[in-house]
N, C-alpha and C positions, 0 to 999 in steps of 0.2 A: 366361490374360495375369498377368506377373508387376506386385505388387506393390511401389513401392519405397518403403523404411520408412527414416524421419530419423532421424538419431541419437538423437531425444528419446524416439523411437517412435510418435509422429505420426503415420498419414497419411495425407499432402497425395490433395485433393480431384483429380479426371483434368484440373478448369479452370484449375486453380493455385492458385483464389480460397482465401482461410482463412477470409474474415468470415463469419461466422457457425453456422465449423461447430464441432459439440458435439463428444466423443469424449470414449467412456469407457474409462477404464484403470484395468488389474485389477492390483494389487501383495499378491501374499501373498494372494490367494484372497479377499480386501474390496477392493470397490467403494469406489474412492474421488470428491472430489466430481471434480462435470464441468465439465471447463476449456469456455470461450466465448472464443474466435480474434477480436480485433477486429483492427481496420484499425491502432490503436496496439502492439498486440502484434505482428504483422506486422513494422512498425516496428524492433522492438526494444525494444520496452520490457519492463521486468518483468513474468511473468506468474506470476497465485499460482497454485502446484501444487500436488500431493501433497507435495512438503518442506516449506512450508508453513503444513500444518495449523494446526500449535500457533500460529502467528501469528497465523490466521484465529481458532481457540476466542477467542486472549485478546480479537481485536479485537472478538469477539461477546459476551463478557464486559461487555466497554468501554462498549459500545453499550447493554446492557440496565440498567449501570450508571446510565449518564446520560438515561433515559429512568423509574426508578423514584426518581430525583432531579434534578423540573424543578426546583430554585432553583438547580440549578449551571450552566443552560443561561441562566436568568432575567436578562435586563440589570438592574445599578443603578438605582437610585432616583434621580430628580436630588433632588439635596440641596436647600431652601431658599435665595434670593439674599440673603446678608447686608447690611446695614443697615450703613453706616459712619459716627458723628460725627465730621468735622473740627472743632475746634474752632478760631477766627478769632481769640479777643479773650477776655481775661480782665482785670478791670477787679478791683484790689485797693485800700483804702487803709490806711494805718498813720500815726503820728505822730509824732513827734522829743524833745517834751514840754522843746519850748525855741523862746522867740521868734527869729522870722527877721528878719535886714535883707535885705530883698529889693533894694537895690541893690546892699547889699555883695557879695551871689549874681551880682549883672546883673557888676559888673566883675572882679571876682576868679574866676567860676565857668569851666569850659569847654564850649563845647556848651548855653549856655544864652540864652533870651530873654526882654525884661523887657516885658511886656505892664501898662503902666501903668495901661491904660484899665478892668482886669481885675482889679487888685490882687493879681500871680499873676505866676510865673516857669515858663517849661515849660523840662525839662532833659533831655537826651538821651543814651542811651548804649546802644554798640553790641552787647553779649552779657552780660544776652539783650537783643533791638533792643524798645526800651521809650522811653516817654514819660510823666515826670511833674510833675505843675501842685504846686507848694508856693506856700502861702501864712505872710505872716507869724503866723497863729497856730499855727504848726509843724505844718498837719495836711498830708498827702502823699497822692495820687492816682495812681497810676500806672495805666495803657493799655500795650496792646499784646502781651504776653505771651501764650504758645501754652498753657499750662498753673500749676497753682495753683504746682507747685516752682518754676517759671520764673518766675512773681510775684515770689514770698517771695526767690527769689535779688536781683531788680531791686530790692526794697525795700531790703533790707541794701544794697544796693554803694550807694544814692543818702545813705542815711543815714550811711555811712563817706565819700561825698567832701562830705559838709555837714560832718562833723566835722575833715576835712584844712583845707574852709574857715574854720574855729576855732570853729566851733558847739559847744556843749557837747549834744551831739544821741545821744538816748537811744532807741533800737530800738524802741518797741512798739505797741500795738494791731491788731494786724495783722489784716484779713480781707477776703476775699470780698466784693467789692460784688455782680458782676454775670461772668456766660460769655455767650460768645454763639458759638454752633456752629451749624452748618450739614450736613445731609446731602441726598441726592436717594432720591428711590423709585422700584425700577425696573416704576411704573405710572403711568399720567398718575391728574389727580382731576379733577371735577366737583364745582365747585366751589358751584354755587348746590341741588344735589342733598346735598351733604354742608350745607352750612348752615344748611339747612331741615333733615334732621335733630337739630341740634346747639343748637338755637337756644338762648339763651339765655349759650352758655357761646362761640358761636361766631358773628362777626359778618361780612358781607358787602357792604360797597361801591363796587362796581366805579367808582362815578365818581370814587372818591376812592384808593381801591388796587385792585391789579389783585390780592390774594392776600385772604387769608381771616383773621379774625384770630380765635384761638382762646385762653382763656384757661382756666387751670389753676388749684384751688386745692391741693389737693393732689397732688403738689409745687408752689410758686408758680412757675409759666412760664407765658412767651406763644410762641404759636407762630406763625408768618408763611407760611401754606401757598397754595402756588401752584397751578396748571392744572398746570404741567410736568413735576410732582411733588418740585421742591425745597422744601423744609423751612427754615425758621429758628425756632430755639430763643432764645431768652432765658432764662436764669435761674439759679439757683445747680446747679441739681442737673438736666445735661443727658441723664443715663440711663433715668428711667421716662417722662419724656411719650413717647416716641417710642411706645413699649409700648404707650400707651394713644389713639393713633391710630387708627380702624379705618375701613374704609368703608364 
């Protein structure tokens, strides 16, 4: 009985099913790799044959290199979450070195409010959006800035406004009095065990305040710690205290 040979040199089975059929081919007297016919190959997908022997060798070399270097396939380690401190308020003070007539400022100034019972005048500007409290002695307190540079700019603008009102104002003695910042921890905080562990520098009175008051000596700062992980920092330096808070 004659056997029909296909163009690719592979003899089909009698039942016409090529699935799982393995044929060995000879080319130039050397046996090549065995070809396993699957359903995907029958549908016309490419088959790894003799002509692709070079590609198969390259694939094997690549697999050997991956096995030799397991770090190549290792998943990257997750970096620790960063804690960002948001500056909400910078309080500064300065002096204009002259006596201020509060009534004159209230009558001629813009965006001012005369608080006679407190003996001061409040003045506001938009850029940067801040509020200044002026006393007759020439002392001025500025609040509302979000950085030290913005507070310094606002202070100089208030001094310029007083000069335009006819006062011999000279800007000086500028200093940052207080800084308020907030941040949020990526975890919750158990306040009772925390206050017990840091007795002496941490106080927790849930009847009076829902958070723990944590005081630092160096640098001098006060932290308000809440169970949700929210922390409010008050002080002149807001960058080191958060690193010193350990659960």
